[in-house]
Structure formats: C-alpha cells, structure tokens
C-alpha positions as CSV (number, residue, x, y, z in Angstrom):
1,M,-75.6,-113.5,68.5
2,T,-73.1,-113.8,71.1
3,G,-72.6,-113.8,74.7
4,S,-71.0,-111.1,76.7
5,A,-68.5,-112.1,79.0
6,G,-67.1,-111.3,82.5
7,Y,-68.0,-107.6,83.6
8,R,-70.7,-105.7,81.1
9,N,-68.0,-104.0,79.6
10,G,-70.3,-100.9,80.0
11,R,-73.2,-102.7,77.4
12,V,-76.4,-101.3,78.1
13,R,-79.0,-104.7,78.8
14,V,-82.8,-104.2,76.8
15,L,-85.4,-106.9,77.1
16,I,-87.1,-107.2,74.2
17,V,-90.7,-108.5,74.8
18,D,-92.3,-110.1,71.3
19,D,-94.5,-113.2,70.3
20,E,-92.9,-113.3,67.1
21,P,-89.8,-113.6,66.7
22,A,-89.4,-112.4,63.2
23,L,-89.1,-109.1,64.8
24,T,-87.2,-110.1,68.8
25,D,-84.8,-111.2,65.3
26,V,-84.3,-108.3,63.9
27,L,-84.9,-105.8,66.6
28,S,-82.0,-108.1,68.7
29,V,-79.4,-107.4,65.4
30,A,-80.8,-103.6,65.7
31,V,-80.1,-103.2,69.5
32,E,-76.6,-105.7,69.3
33,E,-75.5,-102.8,66.4
34,A,-76.1,-100.0,68.6
35,G,-73.6,-101.7,71.3
36,W,-75.7,-102.9,73.2
37,R,-76.7,-106.2,74.3
38,A,-80.1,-107.8,73.7
39,Y,-82.8,-110.0,75.1
40,P,-85.6,-111.8,73.7
41,V,-88.0,-113.0,74.8
42,L,-91.4,-114.6,73.3
43,D,-94.4,-113.9,76.5
44,G,-94.6,-112.2,79.5
45,Q,-93.6,-115.1,82.1
46,S,-90.2,-115.3,80.4
47,A,-89.8,-111.4,80.3
48,L,-90.1,-111.3,83.9
49,R,-88.1,-114.0,85.4
50,T,-85.3,-112.5,82.5
51,A,-86.1,-109.0,84.0
52,R,-85.1,-110.8,87.1
53,G,-82.1,-112.1,86.1
54,C,-80.4,-109.5,83.9
55,A,-81.2,-106.1,85.4
56,P,-82.3,-105.1,81.8
57,H,-81.7,-101.0,81.5
58,V,-84.5,-100.7,78.9
59,V,-87.8,-102.2,77.9
60,V,-88.9,-103.0,74.2
61,L,-92.5,-104.7,75.1
62,D,-95.4,-105.5,73.1
63,G,-98.4,-104.5,74.1
64,M,-100.2,-108.0,72.9
65,L,-98.5,-111.5,74.2
66,P,-99.7,-114.8,74.6
67,D,-100.2,-114.8,78.2
68,L,-100.1,-112.3,79.9
69,D,-101.2,-109.1,79.2
70,G,-98.4,-106.6,78.0
71,L,-100.3,-104.0,80.5
72,Q,-99.6,-106.5,83.0
73,V,-96.3,-106.9,82.0
74,L,-96.1,-103.4,82.6
75,R,-97.1,-103.2,86.3
76,R,-95.1,-105.9,86.7
77,L,-92.0,-104.6,85.9
78,R,-93.2,-101.5,87.3
79,Y,-93.6,-102.9,90.6
80,E,-90.1,-103.9,90.8
81,N,-88.7,-101.4,89.1
82,P,-89.9,-97.6,89.6
83,K,-87.5,-96.6,87.9
84,L,-86.7,-98.8,84.7
85,P,-87.7,-97.0,80.9
86,V,-90.1,-99.2,79.5
87,L,-91.0,-99.0,74.7
88,M,-94.3,-99.6,74.7
89,L,-94.7,-101.6,70.8
90,T,-98.8,-101.5,69.4
91,A,-100.2,-102.5,66.3
92,R,-103.6,-100.3,68.0
93,D,-102.8,-96.4,68.0
94,A,-106.2,-95.5,69.7
95,L,-105.7,-93.1,72.2
96,E,-107.1,-94.9,75.1
97,H,-105.0,-98.2,74.2
98,R,-102.0,-95.4,75.1
99,L,-103.6,-93.4,77.7
100,D,-103.5,-97.0,79.5
101,G,-99.9,-98.3,78.9
102,L,-98.8,-94.6,80.3
103,E,-100.9,-94.5,83.2
104,A,-99.6,-98.3,84.2
105,G,-95.7,-96.6,83.7
106,A,-95.0,-96.8,79.9
107,D,-92.5,-94.4,78.8
108,D,-92.8,-94.3,75.1
109,Y,-94.6,-95.5,72.7
110,V,-94.2,-97.1,69.0
111,T,-96.7,-98.0,66.9
112,K,-96.0,-101.1,64.5
113,P,-95.3,-101.2,61.4
114,F,-92.3,-99.6,62.6
115,S,-89.2,-98.4,61.6
116,L,-86.1,-99.8,63.5
117,E,-83.8,-96.3,63.4
118,E,-86.6,-94.9,64.9
119,V,-86.9,-97.8,67.8
120,V,-83.2,-97.2,68.6
121,L,-83.1,-93.5,68.2
122,R,-86.2,-93.6,71.0
123,L,-84.0,-95.8,73.3
124,R,-81.4,-94.0,73.4
125,G,-83.7,-91.1,74.3
126,L,-84.9,-93.3,77.3
127,L,-81.6,-93.7,78.4
128,R,-80.1,-90.9,78.0
129,R,-83.4,-89.5,80.5
130,A,-82.8,-91.9,82.6
131,G,-78.8,-91.0,82.7
132,A,-78.3,-95.1,81.6
133,E,-77.2,-94.6,78.5
134,H,-73.1,-95.7,79.1
135,A,-73.6,-98.3,81.9
136,R,-70.6,-98.7,85.0
137,A,-68.0,-100.9,83.5
138,D,-67.7,-101.3,87.1
139,E,-71.6,-102.1,87.8
140,P,-70.6,-105.9,90.1
141,V,-72.8,-107.7,87.6
142,R,-71.0,-110.8,85.6
143,V,-72.4,-112.5,82.6
144,L,-71.8,-115.5,80.2
145,G,-74.3,-116.1,77.8
146,D,-77.3,-116.7,79.6
147,L,-76.0,-117.0,83.0
148,V,-76.2,-113.7,84.6
149,L,-73.8,-112.9,88.6
150,T,-74.9,-110.1,90.7
151,E,-72.4,-109.9,93.0
152,E,-74.3,-106.9,95.2
153,T,-77.3,-109.0,96.2
154,R,-75.3,-112.9,96.1
155,E,-78.0,-114.0,93.3
156,V,-77.0,-116.2,90.4
157,H,-80.1,-117.5,87.4
158,R,-79.3,-119.1,84.3
159,A,-82.0,-118.9,81.4
160,G,-83.6,-116.3,83.9
161,T,-83.9,-118.9,86.7
162,P,-82.4,-118.8,90.3
163,V,-79.9,-120.6,90.6
164,R,-78.9,-121.4,94.5
165,L,-75.3,-121.7,95.3
166,T,-73.3,-122.0,98.8
167,A,-71.3,-119.3,99.9
168,K,-68.1,-120.6,98.3
169,E,-70.2,-121.7,95.0
170,F,-70.6,-118.5,94.6
171,D,-67.2,-117.1,95.1
172,L,-65.5,-120.3,92.8
173,L,-68.3,-119.1,89.8
174,T,-67.3,-114.9,90.3
175,L,-63.6,-116.3,89.6
176,M,-64.1,-118.0,86.9
177,L,-66.8,-115.4,85.5
178,G,-64.1,-113.4,86.2
179,H,-61.9,-115.2,84.2
180,P,-64.1,-116.6,80.9
181,R,-62.8,-119.6,78.3
182,Q,-59.3,-119.0,80.6
183,V,-57.8,-122.3,82.4
184,L,-57.3,-122.0,85.9
185,S,-55.7,-124.4,87.9
186,K,-56.6,-126.2,91.2
187,A,-53.8,-124.0,92.8
188,Q,-55.1,-121.3,91.5
189,I,-58.5,-121.9,92.9
190,L,-57.8,-122.5,95.9
191,D,-56.0,-119.8,96.3
192,H,-57.8,-117.4,94.9
193,V,-61.5,-118.8,97.1
194,W,-60.1,-120.4,100.4
195,S,-56.4,-118.6,100.1
196,T,-55.0,-121.5,101.6
197,G,-53.0,-124.8,100.2
198,F,-53.6,-127.5,102.6
199,D,-53.4,-130.7,101.8
200,G,-56.5,-132.5,99.9
201,G,-57.7,-128.8,98.5
202,G,-57.3,-129.9,94.8
203,N,-59.8,-133.1,96.5
204,L,-61.9,-130.2,97.3
205,V,-61.5,-128.3,93.9
206,E,-63.3,-130.6,92.4
207,V,-65.8,-131.2,95.1
208,Y,-67.1,-127.7,94.7
209,I,-67.0,-127.8,90.9
210,S,-68.9,-130.5,90.2
211,N,-71.8,-129.0,93.0
212,L,-71.3,-125.8,90.7
213,R,-71.9,-128.2,87.4
214,R,-74.9,-129.9,89.0
215,K,-76.2,-126.6,89.8
216,I,-75.8,-125.0,86.6
217,D,-75.2,-127.4,83.7
218,K,-77.5,-130.0,84.8
219,G,-80.3,-130.4,82.3
220,R,-78.4,-127.2,79.7
221,A,-75.6,-127.1,77.4
222,P,-73.0,-127.1,79.6
223,M,-70.7,-124.5,80.5
224,I,-68.1,-125.6,82.9
225,H,-64.9,-127.6,81.8
226,T,-62.7,-129.8,82.5
227,V,-59.7,-129.0,80.9
228,R,-57.6,-132.7,82.0
229,G,-54.1,-131.8,83.6
230,L,-54.6,-128.1,83.6
231,G,-57.7,-127.6,85.1
232,Y,-60.9,-126.1,85.0
233,A,-62.7,-123.1,82.6
234,I,-66.1,-122.0,81.9
235,R,-67.3,-120.7,78.2
236,P,-70.8,-119.8,76.2
237,V,-72.8,-122.4,75.1
238,E,-71.8,-121.1,71.7
239,D,-68.4,-121.5,72.1
240,G,-69.2,-125.3,71.7
241,R,-71.3,-124.9,68.6
C-alpha cells in the first residue's frame, strides 16, 4: 500500500479497525481499489490515536478488539467527532448487540462473514449521506506515508503519535510536504519560510532541518533526506524500500 503525498487530492480517508491482520489487509485493498485511502490498525488504542492523526471520513470498526471493546472505541470516537460515520463489523448477529452498537453511535452493521463488495457499498452510502464521498481537494491537511499535518490546527502526527513543532518548524514541514520528493535548496527554503536571504541563512536552514529530523525521524525510518550539494527532500518511507 503506497502513501499519499502532499494534499490528498480529494481521497477519502477510511480507518479500518480489526484485530485480524489478514482481514485488515483485504479490507485495505478493497478500500484502495475504491479510490480511497486506508488506515488499518489492529486494536482500539491504535484506532483512537490514528483517528486523531488522520481525521478519517469514515470508520470500519470490529466489535471485538483485544484491548478496548469495540463499543468503547465507538463511544470515544463519537465523543470526539459526533458526525463521523461508523460501520460496525461483528461475528454476532443478536438483536441486542446491534441495538447496543446503534445506541453507541454506529451508523450501520455488517455481520461476518461478509463480501468486500457489500462493505464498500455500505461505506459509499455512509459517505454519501455524510456528504464526504469526495473529500475536498483544498482540505488543509497534508499526508505523506504515516506523516499527517493539519494546517488549521497546526498539528502534526506520525503514525498517530503527536509531534510538537515550533512555529517555524511547522512552516518548514508544511513547505516540504507541499513538494514531496522534490529537492528544495537552502535558498528556496529561506525565501518561503523566512522571506529573507540574510547572511548565515544556510546555517539556519541546517539547524531547522536537524530539529525536524530529531522530532519526525528519531527512532523511525527516515523521511527527511539531504541531497548533497543541492538541498533537502522529504519522501515516504516506501520510496526507500
């Protein structure tokens, strides 16, 4: 599964929560083939972290998870975003369980085993009712791999974990995410982030790139790269595999 770059180009974001890796994999493939972006996770805590980071348009949520109960996850998602459409997956088809889920805020149910076509059709219906079948191309959110930047709230997450940046670090990352894979020279960075060409500016860029690396890449596969003699580029991890 490849990462989206820059602005999402209108791609709908689908959070997929199930503790069966094989199932999240096939659901992710179905979601990507529908033209959407899949965010698969295997437990409830990861689901909540990822939801805060990627701001999904719709959620596919298993009712049975290894850490939090699916209904607990549903209630927390509903608390943070009351209008977020949620499709519940369940191996149980008892009326009481369906009613519990609907009361907690689920919009629809699919009982296992199910067809991928049915899931996609139900998701499409939920998105259409929510008015999000086509995400706005001008939405101020930038994504590259597992890195998510939200301009309106000036928040950054990597793999669902918040990353604290200073104002200038945020502006620099915004510039780089606006030009994924493109090599930006120190002069270009100075012009766009500081609007000045003062002496010592090259060293300033080096310092801020170093700070970004420490906060974005530390302990993870690197995304920020130095192109010797030319400048700097940000690339999804997949490019280096």
